[in-house]
C-alpha positions as CSV (number, residue, x, y, z in Angstrom):
1,X,43.5,31.4,71.7
2,X,39.7,30.6,72.6
3,X,37.6,27.9,71.5
4,X,35.1,30.1,70.1
5,X,38.1,31.4,67.4
6,X,39.4,27.6,67.0
7,X,35.6,26.6,65.9
8,X,35.1,29.6,63.9
9,X,38.6,29.5,61.6
10,X,37.6,25.6,61.4
11,X,34.1,26.3,59.9
12,X,35.5,29.0,57.8
13,X,38.6,27.1,56.2
14,X,35.5,23.7,55.6
15,X,33.0,26.1,53.9
16,X,36.0,27.3,51.9
17,X,37.1,24.1,50.7
18,X,33.4,23.1,49.6
19,X,33.7,26.3,47.0
20,X,36.2,24.2,45.0
21,X,35.8,24.8,41.1
22,X,34.2,21.6,39.9
23,X,34.9,21.3,35.8
24,X,33.3,19.0,34.2
25,X,33.9,18.7,30.0
26,X,31.0,16.7,28.1
27,X,31.8,15.5,24.4
28,X,28.7,15.2,22.2
29,X,29.0,13.6,19.0
30,X,30.5,10.9,16.3
31,X,33.5,13.7,14.3
32,X,35.7,10.9,12.4
33,X,39.3,11.5,13.0
34,X,41.1,13.7,10.5
35,X,42.8,10.8,8.7
36,X,39.2,9.4,7.5
37,X,38.1,12.0,6.4
38,X,41.0,12.9,4.2
39,X,40.4,9.6,2.5
40,X,36.8,10.8,1.6
41,X,36.9,12.0,-2.6
42,X,34.9,13.7,-4.5
43,X,32.6,11.0,-6.8
44,X,32.8,8.2,-4.2
45,X,29.6,6.1,-3.3
46,X,27.6,6.4,-0.1
47,X,28.5,2.9,0.7
48,X,32.0,3.9,-0.1
49,X,31.8,6.9,2.8
50,X,29.8,5.1,5.4
51,X,32.1,2.3,5.1
52,X,35.3,4.9,5.7
53,X,33.6,7.6,8.0
54,X,30.4,5.5,9.5
55,X,27.1,6.5,9.7
56,X,26.3,10.4,9.5
57,X,25.1,12.3,13.1
58,X,22.0,13.1,11.1
59,X,20.6,13.2,7.1
60,X,18.9,16.5,6.5
61,X,15.3,15.8,6.3
62,X,14.2,17.5,3.4
63,X,17.3,16.7,1.4
64,X,18.2,13.0,2.2
65,X,21.7,13.6,0.2
66,X,23.0,15.6,2.6
67,X,25.0,13.7,5.6
68,X,26.4,15.8,8.5
69,X,29.1,14.7,11.2
70,X,29.0,17.0,13.9
71,X,30.7,17.1,17.6
72,X,30.7,19.5,20.1
73,X,32.3,19.8,23.8
74,X,30.4,21.7,26.2
75,X,32.4,23.2,29.6
76,X,30.0,23.3,32.8
77,X,31.5,24.5,36.0
78,X,29.3,23.7,39.4
79,X,26.2,25.0,39.0
80,X,27.1,27.8,36.1
81,X,25.8,27.9,33.2
82,X,27.0,25.6,30.9
83,X,29.4,27.1,27.6
84,X,29.9,25.5,24.2
85,X,34.0,25.4,23.7
86,X,34.0,23.9,20.7
87,X,32.4,22.6,17.4
88,X,33.1,20.8,14.5
89,X,30.6,20.1,11.6
90,X,31.4,17.8,8.6
91,X,29.1,18.3,5.5
92,X,28.9,15.9,2.7
93,X,26.2,16.5,-0.1
94,X,25.5,13.6,-2.8
95,X,24.0,14.0,-6.4
96,X,21.0,11.8,-7.4
97,X,23.6,9.0,-8.3
98,X,24.2,9.0,-4.9
99,X,28.0,10.2,-5.4
100,X,29.8,12.7,-3.5
101,X,29.4,16.3,-5.2
102,X,30.2,18.6,-1.8
103,X,32.7,18.4,1.0
104,X,32.6,21.1,3.4
105,X,33.7,21.5,7.0
106,X,33.2,24.4,9.6
107,X,33.8,25.0,13.2
108,X,32.1,27.3,15.7
109,X,33.7,30.2,14.1
110,X,31.5,29.8,11.3
111,X,28.5,29.9,13.1
112,X,26.2,32.9,14.0
113,X,24.6,34.2,17.1
114,X,20.9,34.1,16.6
115,X,19.3,37.1,18.8
116,X,15.8,35.3,20.3
117,X,12.4,37.4,19.8
118,X,10.9,37.5,23.1
119,X,7.4,38.8,21.7
120,X,4.4,37.1,21.9
121,X,1.6,37.3,19.7
122,X,-2.0,37.5,21.1
123,X,-4.4,34.8,20.1
124,X,-8.2,36.5,19.8
125,X,-10.8,34.5,20.9
126,X,-9.5,32.1,23.4
127,X,-10.0,33.6,26.9
128,X,-12.8,32.3,28.8
129,X,-15.4,33.6,30.9
130,X,-15.5,33.2,34.8
131,X,-18.2,30.6,34.5
132,X,-16.8,28.6,31.9
133,X,-13.2,28.7,33.4
134,X,-14.6,27.5,36.9
135,X,-17.6,25.4,35.6
136,X,-16.6,24.2,32.6
137,X,-16.2,20.7,33.2
138,X,-19.1,19.9,35.4
139,X,-21.0,17.0,34.0
140,X,-18.4,16.2,31.6
141,X,-16.9,13.0,33.7
142,X,-18.1,10.0,33.0
143,X,-16.6,6.8,35.2
144,X,-18.2,3.9,33.2
145,X,-17.2,3.6,29.0
146,X,-19.9,3.4,26.7
147,X,-22.5,6.4,28.0
148,X,-25.1,4.8,29.8
149,X,-24.0,4.0,33.3
150,X,-23.8,0.4,34.6
151,X,-24.3,-1.1,31.4
152,X,-20.7,-2.6,30.8
153,X,-20.3,-3.7,34.1
C-alpha cells in the first residue's frame, strides 16, 4: 500500500468523524410541575396561586388579571436551523376580586401556524434626490456645543 493511499484514507476518516451529529436541547420557561398545577382551584386568590406555582412567566399587558406560565424545548443540531420539540402553556385568569375564574392548559398541538406576509408597503415622499443624499450633511457638524465656535472652551 502506497503512502498516498494511507494519507488519503487517514484524511478521509478524520473528515468524516468531524461530521458527527451534535444534538443540543434547550429548555426555556418555568412551567410548574403537574402536582403543583393540580393544587390550584377555582376561587383561590392571586397570593395563593403565586405561593403554589411561583411567579408567572408573563402577565398579559392589557389584562393584568391573566397570568401565563410557559415552557418549551428547542432542538438544535450542529449548524442546522433549530426547531421546537415541545411547548406547554398554562393560563390562569382572575376576576376583579383577584380570585381564579379559569385555568387553561395548552400544548403545541393547540397552536396555529401563521404565514408571514413578505409584501411591502411603499412610503411616498421619502425618496431623497442626488444632491440631498450625497451633500445633505455638509455644514451640519458642530464640533463645539452651544452654537458659536470657541465660546464654551
